Structures are given as structure tokens and as C-alpha cells.
N, CA, C and O atoms as CSV, one atom per row, in Angstrom:
chain,resi,resn,atom,element,x,y,z
A,1,MET,N,N,0.846,-1.187,0.000
A,1,MET,CA,C,0.000,0.000,0.000
A,1,MET,C,C,0.886,1.243,0.000
A,1,MET,O,O,1.972,1.256,0.579
A,2,GLY,N,N,0.395,2.275,-0.659
A,2,GLY,CA,C,1.164,3.504,-0.754
A,2,GLY,C,C,1.214,4.246,0.559
A,2,GLY,O,O,2.137,4.058,1.352
A,3,LYS,N,N,0.247,5.070,0.790
A,3,LYS,CA,C,0.187,5.903,1.985
A,3,LYS,C,C,-0.230,5.067,3.190
A,3,LYS,O,O,-0.960,4.086,3.046
A,4,ASN,N,N,0.223,5.445,4.352
A,4,ASN,CA,C,-0.152,4.775,5.588
A,4,ASN,C,C,-1.674,4.726,5.698
A,4,ASN,O,O,-2.329,5.767,5.665
A,5,ILE,N,N,-2.241,3.525,5.827
A,5,ILE,CA,C,-3.699,3.419,5.842
A,5,ILE,C,C,-4.314,4.018,7.105
A,5,ILE,O,O,-5.479,4.414,7.090
A,6,GLY,N,N,-3.561,4.090,8.186
A,6,GLY,CA,C,-4.059,4.773,9.384
A,6,GLY,C,C,-4.291,6.250,9.099
A,6,GLY,O,O,-5.287,6.829,9.532
A,7,GLU,N,N,-3.368,6.845,8.372
A,7,GLU,CA,C,-3.521,8.252,7.966
A,7,GLU,C,C,-4.692,8.418,7.000
A,7,GLU,O,O,-5.412,9.414,7.052
A,8,LYS,N,N,-4.874,7.435,6.122
A,8,LYS,CA,C,-5.998,7.498,5.182
A,8,LYS,C,C,-7.333,7.430,5.918
A,8,LYS,O,O,-8.274,8.140,5.563
A,9,ALA,N,N,-7.420,6.586,6.931
A,9,ALA,CA,C,-8.651,6.492,7.716
A,9,ALA,C,C,-8.968,7.842,8.366
A,9,ALA,O,O,-10.117,8.284,8.360
A,10,ILE,N,N,-7.959,8.484,8.918
A,10,ILE,CA,C,-8.154,9.803,9.531
A,10,ILE,C,C,-8.520,10.835,8.469
A,10,ILE,O,O,-9.348,11.711,8.719
A,11,GLN,N,N,-7.915,10.742,7.293
A,11,GLN,CA,C,-8.243,11.670,6.209
A,11,GLN,C,C,-9.721,11.543,5.819
A,11,GLN,O,O,-10.361,12.546,5.502
A,12,CYS,N,N,-10.259,10.337,5.839
A,12,CYS,CA,C,-11.699,10.151,5.564
A,12,CYS,C,C,-12.531,10.962,6.555
A,12,CYS,O,O,-13.493,11.626,6.168
A,13,LEU,N,N,-12.159,10.906,7.827
A,13,LEU,CA,C,-12.892,11.651,8.852
A,13,LEU,C,C,-12.749,13.158,8.652
A,13,LEU,O,O,-13.710,13.905,8.834
A,14,ARG,N,N,-11.552,13.604,8.278
A,14,ARG,CA,C,-11.340,15.040,8.042
A,14,ARG,C,C,-12.212,15.533,6.887
A,14,ARG,O,O,-12.698,16.664,6.914
A,15,ARG,N,N,-12.405,14.703,5.891
A,15,ARG,CA,C,-13.283,15.088,4.773
A,15,ARG,C,C,-14.729,15.212,5.247
A,15,ARG,O,O,-15.453,16.105,4.808
A,16,LEU,N,N,-15.151,14.316,6.145
A,16,LEU,CA,C,-16.500,14.435,6.703
A,16,LEU,C,C,-16.640,15.701,7.545
A,16,LEU,O,O,-17.679,16.360,7.508
A,17,GLU,N,N,-15.597,16.042,8.304
A,17,GLU,CA,C,-15.619,17.281,9.096
A,17,GLU,C,C,-15.849,18.503,8.211
A,17,GLU,O,O,-16.523,19.455,8.604
A,18,ALA,N,N,-15.279,18.458,7.014
A,18,ALA,CA,C,-15.387,19.580,6.070
A,18,ALA,C,C,-16.624,19.463,5.180
A,18,ALA,O,O,-16.811,20.261,4.262
A,19,TYR,N,N,-17.469,18.467,5.454
A,19,TYR,CA,C,-18.656,18.197,4.622
A,19,TYR,C,C,-18.269,17.951,3.172
A,19,TYR,O,O,-19.031,18.265,2.257
A,20,ASP,N,N,-17.091,17.390,2.967
A,20,ASP,CA,C,-16.595,17.064,1.635
A,20,ASP,C,C,-16.987,15.619,1.319
A,20,ASP,O,O,-16.145,14.721,1.326
A,21,PHE,N,N,-18.271,15.410,1.043
A,21,PHE,CA,C,-18.782,14.068,0.793
A,21,PHE,C,C,-18.213,13.482,-0.494
A,21,PHE,O,O,-17.951,12.281,-0.559
A,22,ALA,N,N,-18.020,14.300,-1.507
A,22,ALA,CA,C,-17.441,13.824,-2.762
A,22,ALA,C,C,-15.988,13.385,-2.543
A,22,ALA,O,O,-15.549,12.378,-3.099
A,23,GLY,N,N,-15.256,14.137,-1.738
A,23,GLY,CA,C,-13.877,13.772,-1.431
A,23,GLY,C,C,-13.796,12.479,-0.644
A,23,GLY,O,O,-12.913,11.656,-0.883
A,24,MET,N,N,-14.715,12.298,0.295
A,24,MET,CA,C,-14.783,11.049,1.064
A,24,MET,C,C,-15.113,9.894,0.125
A,24,MET,O,O,-14.506,8.827,0.212
A,25,ARG,N,N,-16.073,10.107,-0.772
A,25,ARG,CA,C,-16.487,9.049,-1.703
A,25,ARG,C,C,-15.331,8.645,-2.612
A,25,ARG,O,O,-15.191,7.468,-2.943
A,26,ALA,N,N,-14.511,9.596,-3.015
A,26,ALA,CA,C,-13.376,9.323,-3.898
A,26,ALA,C,C,-12.316,8.449,-3.228
A,26,ALA,O,O,-11.480,7.856,-3.909
A,27,MET,N,N,-12.347,8.367,-1.913
A,27,MET,CA,C,-11.390,7.542,-1.175
A,27,MET,C,C,-11.853,6.096,-1.037
A,27,MET,O,O,-11.175,5.287,-0.403
A,28,CYS,N,N,-13.000,5.764,-1.623
A,28,CYS,CA,C,-13.610,4.447,-1.462
A,28,CYS,C,C,-13.692,3.697,-2.789
A,28,CYS,O,O,-13.703,4.298,-3.864
A,29,THR,N,N,-13.750,2.365,-2.687
A,29,THR,CA,C,-13.960,1.543,-3.885
A,29,THR,C,C,-15.377,1.758,-4.407
A,29,THR,O,O,-16.234,2.296,-3.705
A,30,ASP,N,N,-15.611,1.338,-5.628
A,30,ASP,CA,C,-16.949,1.448,-6.209
A,30,ASP,C,C,-17.975,0.621,-5.444
A,30,ASP,O,O,-19.160,0.952,-5.437
A,31,THR,N,N,-17.526,-0.451,-4.801
A,31,THR,CA,C,-18.431,-1.374,-4.114
A,31,THR,C,C,-18.355,-1.262,-2.587
A,31,THR,O,O,-18.780,-2.177,-1.882
A,32,ALA,N,N,-17.825,-0.167,-2.079
A,32,ALA,CA,C,-17.651,0.000,-0.628
A,32,ALA,C,C,-18.993,-0.112,0.106
A,32,ALA,O,O,-20.025,0.361,-0.370
A,33,THR,N,N,-18.944,-0.753,1.279
A,33,THR,CA,C,-20.134,-0.922,2.106
A,33,THR,C,C,-19.892,-0.358,3.495
A,33,THR,O,O,-18.755,-0.204,3.939
A,34,VAL,N,N,-21.005,-0.051,4.173
A,34,VAL,CA,C,-20.954,0.525,5.520
A,34,VAL,C,C,-21.969,-0.207,6.394
A,34,VAL,O,O,-23.099,-0.455,5.974
A,35,TRP,N,N,-21.556,-0.547,7.604
A,35,TRP,CA,C,-22.461,-1.069,8.616
A,35,TRP,C,C,-22.360,-0.145,9.813
A,35,TRP,O,O,-21.266,0.278,10.186
A,36,HIS,N,N,-23.491,0.170,10.412
A,36,HIS,CA,C,-23.531,1.025,11.594
A,36,HIS,C,C,-24.546,0.431,12.552
A,36,HIS,O,O,-25.530,-0.167,12.114
A,37,ASN,N,N,-24.330,0.581,13.831
A,37,ASN,CA,C,-25.236,-0.006,14.821
A,37,ASN,C,C,-26.516,0.815,15.005
A,37,ASN,O,O,-27.116,0.789,16.079
A,38,ASP,N,N,-26.932,1.532,13.980
A,38,ASP,CA,C,-28.155,2.332,14.054
A,38,ASP,C,C,-29.404,1.539,13.678
A,38,ASP,O,O,-30.504,2.092,13.653
A,39,GLY,N,N,-29.244,0.253,13.386
A,39,GLY,CA,C,-30.381,-0.586,13.060
A,39,GLY,C,C,-30.760,-0.587,11.596
A,39,GLY,O,O,-31.719,-1.256,11.212
A,40,ASN,N,N,-30.032,0.145,10.764
A,40,ASN,CA,C,-30.352,0.211,9.336
A,40,ASN,C,C,-29.658,-0.864,8.519
A,40,ASN,O,O,-29.854,-0.933,7.306
A,41,GLY,N,N,-28.856,-1.697,9.151
A,41,GLY,CA,C,-28.172,-2.758,8.428
A,41,GLY,C,C,-27.055,-2.231,7.556
A,41,GLY,O,O,-26.566,-1.117,7.741
A,42,GLU,N,N,-26.664,-3.055,6.604
A,42,GLU,CA,C,-25.574,-2.702,5.699
A,42,GLU,C,C,-26.079,-1.789,4.586
A,42,GLU,O,O,-27.189,-1.950,4.081
A,43,GLN,N,N,-25.233,-0.824,4.218
A,43,GLN,CA,C,-25.560,0.122,3.156
A,43,GLN,C,C,-24.363,0.261,2.235
A,43,GLN,O,O,-23.240,-0.083,2.605
A,44,THR,N,N,-24.607,0.762,1.045
A,44,THR,CA,C,-23.483,1.146,0.190
A,44,THR,C,C,-22.941,2.464,0.747
A,44,THR,O,O,-23.626,3.161,1.497
A,45,ILE,N,N,-21.723,2.790,0.376
A,45,ILE,CA,C,-21.153,4.067,0.826
A,45,ILE,C,C,-21.985,5.233,0.284
A,45,ILE,O,O,-22.144,6.250,0.960
A,46,ASP,N,N,-22.509,5.089,-0.922
A,46,ASP,CA,C,-23.333,6.155,-1.501
A,46,ASP,C,C,-24.608,6.372,-0.687
A,46,ASP,O,O,-25.001,7.511,-0.439
A,47,GLU,N,N,-25.249,5.285,-0.274
A,47,GLU,CA,C,-26.460,5.401,0.548
A,47,GLU,C,C,-26.148,6.075,1.883
A,47,GLU,O,O,-26.907,6.929,2.343
A,48,LYS,N,N,-25.043,5.696,2.497
A,48,LYS,CA,C,-24.672,6.282,3.790
A,48,LYS,C,C,-24.389,7.774,3.658
A,48,LYS,O,O,-24.850,8.565,4.481
A,49,LEU,N,N,-23.645,8.162,2.645
A,49,LEU,CA,C,-23.327,9.575,2.460
A,49,LEU,C,C,-24.583,10.388,2.163
A,49,LEU,O,O,-24.705,11.520,2.630
A,50,GLU,N,N,-25.509,9.838,1.403
A,50,GLU,CA,C,-26.768,10.541,1.130
A,50,GLU,C,C,-27.570,10.751,2.408
A,50,GLU,O,O,-28.254,11.765,2.545
A,51,ARG,N,N,-27.498,9.814,3.339
A,51,ARG,CA,C,-28.200,9.957,4.619
A,51,ARG,C,C,-27.537,11.000,5.508
A,51,ARG,O,O,-28.202,11.603,6.350
A,52,LEU,N,N,-26.240,11.222,5.335
A,52,LEU,CA,C,-25.521,12.211,6.149
A,52,LEU,C,C,-25.740,13.643,5.662
A,52,LEU,O,O,-25.761,14.570,6.472
A,53,LYS,N,N,-25.899,13.833,4.381
A,53,LYS,CA,C,-25.989,15.179,3.800
A,53,LYS,C,C,-27.059,16.063,4.442
A,53,LYS,O,O,-26.756,17.214,4.758
A,54,PRO,N,N,-28.290,15.596,4.652
A,54,PRO,CA,C,-29.315,16.462,5.253
A,54,PRO,C,C,-29.006,16.860,6.703
A,54,PRO,O,O,-29.509,17.875,7.184
A,55,LEU,N,N,-28.196,16.082,7.390
A,55,LEU,CA,C,-27.866,16.379,8.785
A,55,LEU,C,C,-27.004,17.625,8.923
A,55,LEU,O,O,-26.962,18.235,9.991
A,56,VAL,N,N,-26.324,18.003,7.862
A,56,VAL,CA,C,-25.399,19.137,7.881
A,56,VAL,C,C,-26.101,20.433,8.275
A,56,VAL,O,O,-25.500,21.276,8.941
A,57,THR,N,N,-27.355,20.606,7.879
A,57,THR,CA,C,-28.055,21.861,8.157
A,57,THR,C,C,-28.218,22.125,9.656
A,57,THR,O,O,-28.314,23.282,10.064
A,58,GLY,N,N,-28.250,21.091,10.471
A,58,GLY,CA,C,-28.391,21.281,11.911
A,58,GLY,C,C,-27.086,21.265,12.678
A,58,GLY,O,O,-27.082,21.454,13.895
A,59,VAL,N,N,-25.969,21.042,11.982
A,59,VAL,CA,C,-24.665,20.928,12.635
A,59,VAL,C,C,-23.802,22.135,12.264
A,59,VAL,O,O,-23.499,22.358,11.092
A,60,ALA,N,N,-23.412,22.908,13.280
A,60,ALA,CA,C,-22.541,24.064,13.041
A,60,ALA,C,C,-21.107,23.608,12.787
A,60,ALA,O,O,-20.423,24.157,11.923
A,61,SER,N,N,-20.649,22.601,13.541
A,61,SER,CA,C,-19.308,22.066,13.332
A,61,SER,C,C,-19.211,20.677,13.941
A,61,SER,O,O,-19.945,20.324,14.864
A,62,LEU,N,N,-18.290,19.909,13.401
A,62,LEU,CA,C,-18.002,18.597,13.975
A,62,LEU,C,C,-16.510,18.358,13.905
A,62,LEU,O,O,-15.821,18.847,13.009
A,63,ARG,N,N,-16.021,17.587,14.879
A,63,ARG,CA,C,-14.590,17.295,14.957
A,63,ARG,C,C,-14.394,15.889,15.509
A,63,ARG,O,O,-14.968,15.529,16.537
A,64,TYR,N,N,-13.591,15.108,14.826
A,64,TYR,CA,C,-13.243,13.762,15.283
A,64,TYR,C,C,-11.917,13.819,16.021
A,64,TYR,O,O,-10.928,14.317,15.483
A,65,ASP,N,N,-11.889,13.315,17.246
A,65,ASP,CA,C,-10.638,13.152,17.989
A,65,ASP,C,C,-10.341,11.665,18.075
A,65,ASP,O,O,-11.039,10.926,18.770
A,66,VAL,N,N,-9.307,11.227,17.369
A,66,VAL,CA,C,-8.916,9.824,17.393
A,66,VAL,C,C,-8.128,9.568,18.672
A,66,VAL,O,O,-7.108,10.209,18.927
A,67,ILE,N,N,-8.611,8.632,19.464
A,67,ILE,CA,C,-7.998,8.318,20.752
A,67,ILE,C,C,-6.896,7.280,20.586
A,67,ILE,O,O,-5.808,7.417,21.145
A,68,ARG,N,N,-7.189,6.243,19.812
A,68,ARG,CA,C,-6.165,5.230,19.527
A,68,ARG,C,C,-6.521,4.531,18.233
A,68,ARG,O,O,-7.664,4.545,17.775
A,69,GLN,N,N,-5.501,3.923,17.664
A,69,GLN,CA,C,-5.672,3.307,16.359
A,69,GLN,C,C,-4.737,2.113,16.235
A,69,GLN,O,O,-3.580,2.168,16.651
A,70,PHE,N,N,-5.254,1.037,15.660
A,70,PHE,CA,C,-4.485,-0.179,15.409
A,70,PHE,C,C,-4.630,-0.515,13.934
A,70,PHE,O,O,-5.681,-0.278,13.338
A,71,GLN,N,N,-3.581,-1.066,13.348
A,71,GLN,CA,C,-3.670,-1.412,11.933
A,71,GLN,C,C,-2.808,-2.608,11.601
A,71,GLN,O,O,-1.828,-2.908,12.283
A,72,ASN,N,N,-3.202,-3.285,10.530
A,72,ASN,CA,C,-2.336,-4.287,9.921
A,72,ASN,C,C,-2.222,-3.919,8.445
A,72,ASN,O,O,-2.408,-2.752,8.098
A,73,SER,N,N,-1.931,-4.846,7.589
A,73,SER,CA,C,-1.636,-4.488,6.199
A,73,SER,C,C,-2.813,-3.895,5.431
A,73,SER,O,O,-2.595,-3.110,4.508
A,74,HIS,N,N,-4.056,-4.244,5.779
A,74,HIS,CA,C,-5.190,-3.715,5.026
A,74,HIS,C,C,-6.411,-3.377,5.897
A,74,HIS,O,O,-7.518,-3.224,5.380
A,75,GLU,N,N,-6.209,-3.263,7.202
A,75,GLU,CA,C,-7.313,-2.947,8.104
A,75,GLU,C,C,-6.878,-1.946,9.167
A,75,GLU,O,O,-5.732,-1.943,9.616
A,76,VAL,N,N,-7.829,-1.095,9.558
A,76,VAL,CA,C,-7.603,-0.130,10.633
A,76,VAL,C,C,-8.776,-0.242,11.600
A,76,VAL,O,O,-9.935,-0.274,11.187
A,77,LEU,N,N,-8.467,-0.301,12.869
A,77,LEU,CA,C,-9.485,-0.254,13.914
A,77,LEU,C,C,-9.121,0.923,14.797
A,77,LEU,O,O,-7.986,1.037,15.258
A,78,GLN,N,N,-10.086,1.797,15.032
A,78,GLN,CA,C,-9.776,2.962,15.860
A,78,GLN,C,C,-10.925,3.292,16.788
A,78,GLN,O,O,-12.079,2.931,16.554
A,79,GLN,N,N,-10.568,3.985,17.836
A,79,GLN,CA,C,-11.535,4.530,18.791
A,79,GLN,C,C,-11.456,6.042,18.654
A,79,GLN,O,O,-10.367,6.613,18.613
A,80,HIS,N,N,-12.619,6.688,18.584
A,80,HIS,CA,C,-12.619,8.147,18.477
A,80,HIS,C,C,-13.850,8.730,19.155
A,80,HIS,O,O,-14.805,8.027,19.486
A,81,VAL,N,N,-13.789,10.039,19.347
A,81,VAL,CA,C,-14.921,10.787,19.866
A,81,VAL,C,C,-15.252,11.854,18.832
A,81,VAL,O,O,-14.388,12.625,18.414
A,82,LEU,N,N,-16.512,11.885,18.430
A,82,LEU,CA,C,-16.999,12.918,17.510
A,82,LEU,C,C,-17.647,14.006,18.356
A,82,LEU,O,O,-18.620,13.751,19.065
A,83,HIS,N,N,-17.109,15.214,18.279
A,83,HIS,CA,C,-17.645,16.370,19.007
A,83,HIS,C,C,-18.537,17.151,18.048
A,83,HIS,O,O,-18.102,17.548,16.967
A,84,LEU,N,N,-19.780,17.366,18.449
A,84,LEU,CA,C,-20.754,18.070,17.615
A,84,LEU,C,C,-21.185,19.368,18.264
A,84,LEU,O,O,-21.509,19.397,19.451
A,85,ALA,N,N,-21.189,20.431,17.498
A,85,ALA,CA,C,-21.783,21.705,17.917
A,85,ALA,C,C,-22.952,21.941,16.971
A,85,ALA,O,O,-22.772,22.033,15.757
A,86,MET,N,N,-24.139,22.037,17.530
A,86,MET,CA,C,-25.344,22.174,16.722
A,86,MET,C,C,-25.657,23.642,16.475
A,86,MET,O,O,-25.190,24.516,17.206
A,87,THR,N,N,-26.447,23.907,15.446
A,87,THR,CA,C,-26.793,25.285,15.107
A,87,THR,C,C,-27.645,25.947,16.192
A,87,THR,O,O,-27.701,27.175,16.262
A,88,ASP,N,N,-28.305,25.160,17.034
A,88,ASP,CA,C,-29.104,25.731,18.126
A,88,ASP,C,C,-28.276,26.005,19.378
A,88,ASP,O,O,-28.818,26.426,20.400
A,89,GLY,N,N,-26.952,25.767,19.304
A,89,GLY,CA,C,-26.061,26.026,20.426
A,89,GLY,C,C,-25.792,24.814,21.306
A,89,GLY,O,O,-24.893,24.860,22.145
A,90,SER,N,N,-26.534,23.747,21.143
A,90,SER,CA,C,-26.292,22.548,21.946
A,90,SER,C,C,-25.047,21.818,21.443
A,90,SER,O,O,-24.597,22.009,20.313
A,91,ARG,N,N,-24.521,20.992,22.310
A,91,ARG,CA,C,-23.321,20.224,21.988
A,91,ARG,C,C,-23.545,18.775,22.354
A,91,ARG,O,O,-24.375,18.456,23.206
A,92,GLY,N,N,-22.809,17.914,21.713
A,92,GLY,CA,C,-22.906,16.496,22.010
A,92,GLY,C,C,-21.628,15.789,21.615
A,92,GLY,O,O,-20.767,16.348,20.936
A,93,GLU,N,N,-21.526,14.561,22.052
A,93,GLU,CA,C,-20.383,13.719,21.724
A,93,GLU,C,C,-20.895,12.356,21.302
A,93,GLU,O,O,-21.896,11.859,21.818
A,94,VAL,N,N,-20.193,11.769,20.361
A,94,VAL,CA,C,-20.464,10.397,19.955
A,94,VAL,C,C,-19.158,9.625,20.148
A,94,VAL,O,O,-18.153,9.908,19.496
A,95,HIS,N,N,-19.192,8.663,21.038
A,95,HIS,CA,C,-18.033,7.804,21.274
A,95,HIS,C,C,-18.183,6.600,20.360
A,95,HIS,O,O,-19.251,5.993,20.298
A,96,ALA,N,N,-17.111,6.252,19.647
A,96,ALA,CA,C,-17.247,5.207,18.631
A,96,ALA,C,C,-15.981,4.387,18.458
A,96,ALA,O,O,-14.866,4.837,18.722
A,97,ALA,N,N,-16.204,3.171,18.006
A,97,ALA,CA,C,-15.143,2.315,17.487
A,97,ALA,C,C,-15.450,2.139,16.015
A,97,ALA,O,O,-16.584,1.838,15.644
A,98,MET,N,N,-14.440,2.326,15.171
A,98,MET,CA,C,-14.657,2.266,13.732
A,98,MET,C,C,-13.603,1.365,13.097
A,98,MET,O,O,-12.417,1.426,13.421
A,99,TYR,N,N,-14.080,0.535,12.190
A,99,TYR,CA,C,-13.229,-0.390,11.454
A,99,TYR,C,C,-13.217,0.026,9.985
A,99,TYR,O,O,-14.272,0.280,9.405
A,100,PHE,N,N,-12.040,0.095,9.387
A,100,PHE,CA,C,-11.870,0.380,7.963
A,100,PHE,C,C,-11.132,-0.799,7.339
A,100,PHE,O,O,-10.105,-1.238,7.857
A,101,ARG,N,N,-11.647,-1.307,6.239
A,101,ARG,CA,C,-10.925,-2.319,5.452
A,101,ARG,C,C,-10.568,-1.680,4.109
A,101,ARG,O,O,-11.410,-1.048,3.470
A,102,PHE,N,N,-9.340,-1.848,3.698
A,102,PHE,CA,C,-8.841,-1.257,2.456
A,102,PHE,C,C,-8.624,-2.321,1.394
A,102,PHE,O,O,-8.236,-3.450,1.694
A,103,LYS,N,N,-8.880,-1.943,0.155
A,103,LYS,CA,C,-8.624,-2.799,-1.001
A,103,LYS,C,C,-8.036,-1.904,-2.082
A,103,LYS,O,O,-8.638,-0.899,-2.460
A,104,ASP,N,N,-6.882,-2.263,-2.568
A,104,ASP,CA,C,-6.207,-1.470,-3.613
A,104,ASP,C,C,-6.058,-0.014,-3.190
A,104,ASP,O,O,-6.262,0.897,-3.992
A,105,ASP,N,N,-5.705,0.197,-1.938
A,105,ASP,CA,C,-5.428,1.528,-1.386
A,105,ASP,C,C,-6.677,2.401,-1.198
A,105,ASP,O,O,-6.559,3.602,-0.953
A,106,LEU,N,N,-7.872,1.804,-1.311
A,106,LEU,CA,C,-9.128,2.526,-1.122
A,106,LEU,C,C,-9.953,1.850,-0.026
A,106,LEU,O,O,-9.816,0.649,0.208
A,107,VAL,N,N,-10.799,2.614,0.638
A,107,VAL,CA,C,-11.687,2.055,1.661
A,107,VAL,C,C,-12.722,1.181,0.957
A,107,VAL,O,O,-13.388,1.619,0.018
A,108,ASP,N,N,-12.846,-0.062,1.425
A,108,ASP,CA,C,-13.796,-1.005,0.842
A,108,ASP,C,C,-14.913,-1.382,1.822
A,108,ASP,O,O,-15.962,-1.882,1.416
A,109,ARG,N,N,-14.674,-1.138,3.109
A,109,ARG,CA,C,-15.657,-1.504,4.134
A,109,ARG,C,C,-15.449,-0.619,5.350
A,109,ARG,O,O,-14.317,-0.392,5.778
A,110,ILE,N,N,-16.550,-0.117,5.906
A,110,ILE,CA,C,-16.519,0.632,7.165
A,110,ILE,C,C,-17.559,0.011,8.079
A,110,ILE,O,O,-18.684,-0.263,7.660
A,111,GLU,N,N,-17.181,-0.207,9.324
A,111,GLU,CA,C,-18.114,-0.654,10.343
A,111,GLU,C,C,-17.943,0.278,11.535
A,111,GLU,O,O,-16.821,0.576,11.943
A,112,GLU,N,N,-19.065,0.736,12.095
A,112,GLU,CA,C,-18.983,1.668,13.218
A,112,GLU,C,C,-19.988,1.296,14.292
A,112,GLU,O,O,-21.173,1.090,14.028
A,113,TYR,N,N,-19.475,1.218,15.510
A,113,TYR,CA,C,-20.327,1.048,16.674
A,113,TYR,C,C,-20.212,2.335,17.465
A,113,TYR,O,O,-19.132,2.677,17.945
A,114,ALA,N,N,-21.320,3.054,17.605
A,114,ALA,CA,C,-21.285,4.374,18.232
A,114,ALA,C,C,-22.285,4.476,19.373
A,114,ALA,O,O,-23.309,3.794,19.395
A,115,TYR,N,N,-21.958,5.350,20.321
A,115,TYR,CA,C,-22.812,5.630,21.461
A,115,TYR,C,C,-22.799,7.137,21.697
A,115,TYR,O,O,-21.756,7.709,22.014
A,116,ALA,N,N,-23.949,7.775,21.544
A,116,ALA,CA,C,-24.035,9.229,21.722
A,116,ALA,C,C,-24.264,9.574,23.183
A,116,ALA,O,O,-25.081,8.951,23.861
A,117,VAL,N,N,-23.529,10.580,23.661
A,117,VAL,CA,C,-23.714,11.098,25.016
A,117,VAL,C,C,-23.741,12.615,24.938
A,117,VAL,O,O,-23.008,13.205,24.143
A,118,PRO,N,N,-24.571,13.255,25.748
A,118,PRO,CA,C,-24.572,14.721,25.745
A,118,PRO,C,C,-23.310,15.261,26.408
A,118,PRO,O,O,-22.989,14.874,27.532
A,119,ALA,N,N,-22.591,16.152,25.725
A,119,ALA,CA,C,-21.352,16.705,26.258
A,119,ALA,C,C,-21.611,17.661,27.406
A,119,ALA,O,O,-20.757,17.828,28.277
A,120,ASP,N,N,-22.784,18.296,27.421
A,120,ASP,CA,C,-23.100,19.279,28.456
A,120,ASP,C,C,-23.684,18.645,29.715
A,120,ASP,O,O,-24.074,19.369,30.631
A,121,ASP,N,N,-23.755,17.330,29.789
A,121,ASP,CA,C,-24.337,16.637,30.930
A,121,ASP,C,C,-23.308,16.576,32.058
A,121,ASP,O,O,-22.354,15.800,31.994
A,122,ASP,N,N,-23.505,17.392,33.086
A,122,ASP,CA,C,-22.548,17.407,34.205
A,122,ASP,C,C,-22.907,16.389,35.267
A,122,ASP,O,O,-22.288,16.374,36.331
A,123,THR,N,N,-23.892,15.534,35.010
A,123,THR,CA,C,-24.241,14.496,35.970
A,123,THR,C,C,-23.532,13.193,35.661
A,123,THR,O,O,-23.690,12.216,36.392
A,124,ALA,N,N,-22.751,13.162,34.587
A,124,ALA,CA,C,-22.028,11.934,34.243
A,124,ALA,C,C,-21.120,11.558,35.401
A,124,ALA,O,O,-20.394,12.392,35.943
A,125,GLY,N,N,-21.177,10.319,35.755
A,125,GLY,CA,C,-20.351,9.850,36.855
A,125,GLY,C,C,-21.071,9.873,38.188
A,125,GLY,O,O,-20.608,9.243,39.139
A,126,ASP,N,N,-22.204,10.588,38.291
A,126,ASP,CA,C,-22.966,10.586,39.534
A,126,ASP,C,C,-23.600,9.215,39.715
A,126,ASP,O,O,-23.988,8.570,38.741
A,127,THR,N,N,-23.701,8.787,40.923
A,127,THR,CA,C,-24.344,7.515,41.196
A,127,THR,C,C,-25.592,7.746,42.015
A,127,THR,O,O,-25.665,8.687,42.805
A,128,ALA,N,N,-26.554,6.899,41.828
A,128,ALA,CA,C,-27.818,7.031,42.562
A,128,ALA,C,C,-27.758,6.316,43.886
A,128,ALA,O,O,-28.734,6.322,44.636
């Protein structure tokens, strides 16, 4: 593989941060698939990106902070936190584990298990 695939996985996220859906799509194979724990099952990358586009209107900014990353010759597994600032002023975080599989230097498969938590919740850690 040419470029470090760990860097490529992060570059995919940076393109999403910039709402560069076409740039993200260009980093994927023609047959790339996505699975997410949102209950929608497996989708093509095109279907997933089309579902993300309308969400942009309610999001003022988003930022992925990669906490750790593991890779082998054609796979990347990483843990990250997605920080969201909404247009209404609210904020949130999505904690996730994401898997990328590469084929011919392009993303061929993405799997994401995510859990959303409100960033402004100061009761986190309180016990009843």
C-alpha cells in the first residue's frame, strides 16, 4: 500500500468534518459498504453519504478526535470521539469504534459502533 492506511482512515474523517462528501467518496472503492449499529443494516457508501448530507443543516461544526488506532496491512481499527456543535447552540459527543478495510489503497468496508452522550451533561459519573 502507498500511503499509511491509518492516515488514510483519519483523512476520511477530516473530509467528513469539512462536509466534503465527494472527497470522502473518492477515497472508497466502487463497491464499498458501511455497517452502523443504528439498526439500518448494511448500506453502500453512496447510501450512507446521502443519509448524512441532510444532517449538515443542523450541525454548526463537527470534529473527530482519534484516541487510539491499530492497523495491519489492510485494516484499521480505531476509537474516536466525535464532538458536535449544533446550530441551536447545543453540543454532544459520539463515542465510537470504527473499522476500515482497504482494497487497492481505497476504503472497501466501514463498520462503526457508536454511542451518543450529551457533552453538556454534568451528571455523568454521579451515582444514585
